[in-house]
N, C-alpha and C positions, 0 to 999 in steps of 0.2 A: 528443586529447580525453579527459578523465577523466570517468568516470561514477561518481559517488560511491557510490550504493547498490549497484553491481555489485562493489565492492571487498569487500563483506561476504558471507559465506556465509549463506544462509537458505532456509527453506522457500518463501519467496515466489517465488523464481525457478522452482522446480518448479511452483508454482501458475500462473505466467504461461504456462509451456509447456503445462500442462494446459488452460488457457483457450484458447490458440491451437489446440491439437490437436483439442479437442472442439468448438470453435466457439461456446462459451457458458459460462455460469456455473452451469448446472443441477447439476453434480456437484462443484462446488468446496466444500470444507470449510475455511474460513478461521478460524484461531484469532484471539483478541483480540491475541495477541503479533505476529502477522504482518500484520494488516490495514493498518496505516499504511505498512509497507514495501511491501506489495502496491499500495497506492494510489499511492505515489511512482513505482513501476515502471510502473503503468498510465498515469499522467500523462506520464511521460517518453516512453514508446512510443506515446502517443496512442491508447490502446485504450479508446475511449469507453464501450463496454459494460462492461468490467471496472472502469473508473473509477466508473461509476454504481453497480455492484454494491458496490464497497468503500465508497462513500459511504453507501449504505443499511446496510451491515454495521456501519459506525461508529455510525450512528444507533441501531442495535439494541443495541449493547453499551455505549454511553456512559451513565454514571450519576454521581451526586454524588460517589462515591468515586474515580472515575478521570478526571474531566473535566480536572483540572489537569495530571495526568501525560500525558494524550493531547495536550493543547494544547502542552505543553513539547516532547514528542516530535515533534509535527508541525512546530513552529517550527524546531527543530534540524534536522530532516530537510530542510525547505524551504531553510534557509540553506546546508546542505551541498551540495544539488543545484544550487541557483541561484546560490550564492556571494553572497547578499544580505547586506549589512552593516547 
């Protein structure tokens, strides 16, 4: 089985481990660059609390200047994980 997002190195894997180790999101500091990757990992590993956190974080950082880029990134990431055509 190939896990698409695990083939890339990123800070988000460290954030997943921090979430698991600490048992919550209280001390997570997620940058705008890592939030979509972290959301994909949270979804894949079925970490509902982390998924809700990343959804809220996306809502905080989205604006008129980055909405299209976030949409494209999310669509590409979803396609690479789920192999949707």
